[in-house]
N, C-alpha and C positions, 0 to 999 in steps of 0.2 A: 828591353835589355837582355843580352845573351846570357844563357845559364852558365854559371861557373863550373867548368868540367872538373876542377879539383874538388868541389863540393860533392859532385855526383860519385866520385871515386872513393870517398871516405868510407871506411868500414867501422861500424859501431858495435861494441859489445856492451853488456851490462850484467850486473849481478844484483841479487836480492836474497836476503836470508830465507831459508826454507820455511821458517815460521810465518813469513808474510806471503806464502804461496797463494793464499786465498785471493789476494788483491789482483793477481794476474788475470782473473776472469774478465776484467774490463778491456783487455787487449787480446783476448783469445781468438777473435776473428781476424787478427792480423796474420794471415797464413804464410806470409813471407818470413816470419820470425822463426828461428830455430832455437830449441831449448835443450838443455842438458843440466846435470847436477850431481852433487854428492850428498853426503849426510846433512851438511849444514848450509850449503850455498846452491842456489839455482842460477845458472848462467844463460844468457840470451844473446843472440847475434842476428844480423841481417836487417837491422833497422834502416829505413830510408832516412834521408836528411830531414824530411818533413816530420816523420815519426819521432826522430831524435829530439825535436824541439816542441813536441806536442804537449798539450795540457794533460792528456791521459797519463803520460809518463811522469810528469811533474807531481801528480797526485798520488803516485805509488809510494808506500811507506818504505824507508830505508833502501831506496832504489838508487844505485850508482851507475851512471853511464860513462863509458870509456870510448876513446878513439884508438883503434889499432894502428900502430906504426912500427914496422920492422920487428914484429913479434913481441912488442911491448904495449901495455895498456896505459893510456894517458887519460886523466880526467879532462873534460872539455876545457879548452883554452889553457891547460897546464903546460909548463915548459919541461917538466921532468916526469918520468913515468911513475906510475903507482905500483905496478907489478908486471911480471911476465905473463904472457898469454898461457892459459891452461891447455894442456894437451891430453890425449887419450880420453876425451869425453865422447859419450854416445849421444849424438845430436838427432833430434826429430822435430817435426813441425809442432808448433805450440798448440794447435787445435787438436792434435793427436795426443800430446803429452800430458795435458792437464787432466786431472782425475775426473772420471765420469760419474754421473749420478743417475740412479734409477729408482723407480718405485719398488719397495721391498716386497710387496705382496700381489701386485697386479701383473699377471702374466701377459696381458695384452699391451703393456707398456704405455698406457695413456689413461687419463681420467682420474688421476690421483695426485694429490699435492705432496704427500709425505715422501721424502727421498733419503737415500743413504749413499755414502761414498764407496767407491770400489776399493777394497783393501785386499792385499795378499797376507797370508799368515803362514807360519811354519806348519807344514803338513804332517799328518799323523802317519802316513804311509810313504814309502819310497817307491818311485816308478822308474822304469828304464829311461835313460836319456836318449833322445832321438835327434837333438840338435846341439850344435857347438858354435859359440861365438868367440873368435880369437883375433888377435892383432895380425894383420897381414905381414907387417915387417918382421914379426917374430917367427913366422912359418914359411916365408917365401923361399928360403933355401932348402927347407925340409920337404916341401911338396915334390920337388924334382927328384928326390931320392926314393920316392915311394913307387912300387909297382902299380900298374894300372888296375889290377884286380882289387886293390884296396880302395880305389877311387870310383870305380865304375858304378857302384850302387848308391853313390851320394849325389846330391844336388847342392848348389851353392849360389850365393848372391853376395854382393858387397854392400855393407852398411857402414857408410862413412869410411873410416880407415880400418875397418874390421871385415872379416869374412864370416859369414853364417853358413855352416854346413848342416844339411838335413839328410837324415837317413841312418841306417845301421848296417854294419857296426861303425861307430864313430872313430875318427882318427885319434890317436893318442897325443894330441897337442894340448898345451896349456890354454885354458880359456874358461868360459862360463857355459854350463850345460843347461839344457831345457828338456822338459818332458811334455808330452802331447795330451791335451784334454779337449775333446771335440776338435775345433780348428784353432785352439789356443796353444801357444808355446809358452809354458810357465817355467820360471827358474827352478832348477832341481831343489827339492826340499820344501817348496812353497805351493800353496793352493789358494783358491778364493776363500775369503772368510765365510761366505754363505754358499752352501752347496748348489742351490738352484741358480746362482748367478751366471754360471757358464752358459747355459742355454739361453738365458735372457740377453746376454751380451751378443751371442751369435745371431739371434733374431733381430736385434737392433742394429748391429754394425757389420754383419757378415751373412745376410740372409741368403745369398747365392752360394755360400761356401766356397768362394773363389779366392779367399785371402787367408793368410796366416796372421794371427794377432800375436805379436811378440811382446811379452810383458816384462816390466821391471818390478822389483820388489816394492817400489813406492806406489804402485797402482797406475803408473803410466804405461802406455803401450805404443807400438809401432805397427801399422797395417802394411803388409807386404803382399802384393799380388802373387799368387802361386805360379802364374805363367812367366813371371820375371826370373824364376830360378832356372839355372842351366845345369846340364850334366857336368860333373866334375871330371877333369882330366888334366894331365900335366900341361898339354898344349893350351887348353882353355885358360888355365891359371896364368901361364906365361904371357899369353896375348893380353889378358886383362891387366896384368902387372905392367906390361909395356905401355898400354894405353894410359895408365895412371901416371907413369913417368913423363908422358908427353903433355899432360894437363898442367 
């Protein structure tokens, strides 16, 4: 029997309370899934039709699956929507977003069973910001007004619907700032709970130092190849913006 193309084109979203985040470990290897969240809810998207009806999802506590239609979220087989789709979420792959665990005292990262979760906490010291994450829609008209000498020392990359600028001095745009520790980009005012965790994370996930690890306050991170950054200029921003409009 031929495959129903309408089924293949369906887009599924889901939500789960943050308190039940631990249960998502059972689907962490589904690398097609994107994940984002706020203080209370974790959002997921990108499920295939097969995954949407799988036993793995049915076993997750307080898990709600939706079908996306015209910007509205419908529960499966429902005729009326439950809510509007969330916007301004910072999405990343589920296998990157879930909290990492490491041995607390073994610097070789193997041969020990005791583990701790990666947490960020309010830092005791303030460090200069070297990166800025801001909404592209909020700054797209402001970039064109800036002289090149304010842009030429910066690099940038698109992260979903946001622009991540790296370098100093940073632009005076509204957004979220980060400071640099090793090859980590940590939210301003935050640091790792354990001081030796920075080097352990680098050895485990960035041994070639070819990536930036962009961290959220909840202990999730996004790995970004350093080579994917490009020099910032008005023309590069305009070309990228035009390409986004074509998609």
